[in-house]
N, C-alpha and C positions, 0 to 999 in steps of 0.2 A: 585626701585621695577621692572623696566623692565628687569633688568640683571636675576632676579630670575625668571620670566616667559620666557625668552630666553633659559636661562639652562634647565628648566623644559620640554620646547618644545622640544630642542636637545635631551634631556634625552629619551623622548616618541619615537621621531623619532629613535633613535638607538634601542630602544627595538623593535619596528615594524620591522625594518630592519633585526635584528636577527631573528625575527619569519618568516619574508618572506623568508629569506635565508635557514631556517629549512624546511618550506614548499617546497621551490625548490628542496632541496636535497632529501626529501621523496619522490616526484613526479618523480625524475629522475629514468631512467630504472635501474633496479637491475644489479650493475656490483662491482666489488671489490672496485673501486673508489668511489662509493656512500656511501659504509660502512665506509670507510676510512675518507671520509668528515664529515659522520654523527657523527663519534667519535670524531672527533676535533671540530666540532661546539658543541657538548655537553660539552666537557670539557671548551671551551671558555665560555659558559654560566655559567657554575659552577665558574670559575674563575672571571667573571665579576660581577656575583652576590656576590662574596666575597669581593671585593674591593668596591662594591656599586655602581657600573656603572648602574646596570639593577635592577629592583626589583625581588622579589621572584615569584611574578605572571608570569613576562616574563620568569624567568628561568624555571618554571613549564610548561609553554605553549611550550617552546622548547623541554625540555624533553617529553612531551606528543605527539608531532609531530614526533620526532626521537625515540620514544620507541622501534623501532626495533632492536637498538644496545644496548639499556639499558640492564644490566644483571638482571636476576631474583633475587630475594631475597633469594631463595633457590639454587642458581646456585652452591655454592660451600660448600655443607653440611659438606664434611669430611675434609675441611681445618681447620688446627690447627694454634694456635697463635705461633710465632717464639719461640723456646724452649730457646734460649740464652735470650731473653727478659723476660719470665717467670723466668728463674733460677735468673737473677738479681734481680727482684722483690722479689723472695723468699729470697735470701740472704740479702737484705736490710729489709725486715720485720722480719727476724730471728735475726739479729744485733739490730733492734729497741726493740724487746721483751727482747732480753738479757739484754739491757741498762737498760729497765724498772725492770727487776728482781734484778739488781744490786742496784738500787736506794731504793728498799723496803727491805732493810735488816731488820730481825725481831729483832735484838738486838738494832741497833740505827738508823734506818730509812735513813740511808745514804750509798750510794754506796761505800763509800771509807774504811769501816771497814774491817779488816782481815778476817772475817768469810764469808763475800761474795766475797772478791778477792780469797781465798783458794777454795771456791766452784766452780770456773770457771773451 
């Protein structure tokens, strides 16, 4: 059991260190270097939470402290999804529905009958 409490203590210390570093970045004089380091730190918090090294609470604290570099939810209102991605999804969906139509032949219920093949 001592291993579990040591690992828990190390994790808590790591989380506190990330939060303290975020506070240091926030309190640094506004320079380009400050914003750059803040963005790096926000990405680090995202990555470390994703792999389970820090809790969501610690991640949220870092995000709150460095909120000056976080994008607003409505910052990119005119941004559209990539067209090639949408086109691929549309093609796959159309092929799926065409396959369903072939399987539901009114004469035999099978997609292999001549009436459904000729209907393509």
